[in-house]
C-alpha positions, 0 to 999 in steps of 0.5 A: 562340228570337228575342226575340219568342219569349221567354215573358213574365213573366206566362207564366213566372209561370203556368208556375211556379204550375202546376208548384208546384200541379200543376193548372191550377185550383190555379194559377189560384186561387193567382194569382187568375186564371181557369183559361182565363187559365192555359191560354192562358198555357201554350198561348202558352209551348208555341207560343213554344218549339216544345214539344208539351206542357207537360212539354217546355216545362218542360224547354226552359225549365228554366234560366229557371224556376230563376232 
């Protein structure tokens, strides 16, 4: 991953909320954002890390999510 491919703090926040709540809808509610915003953040993360799905993105970012 190059520095420009790094997930932004907002993207990581959305991913953490998704992991904590289990759904896009609940993650959006917990952050006070629209569901489409959460979906966009997750899509962007998957693209940046080359993941085929969100589970793979979580695996690839496990060290960053623990921090």
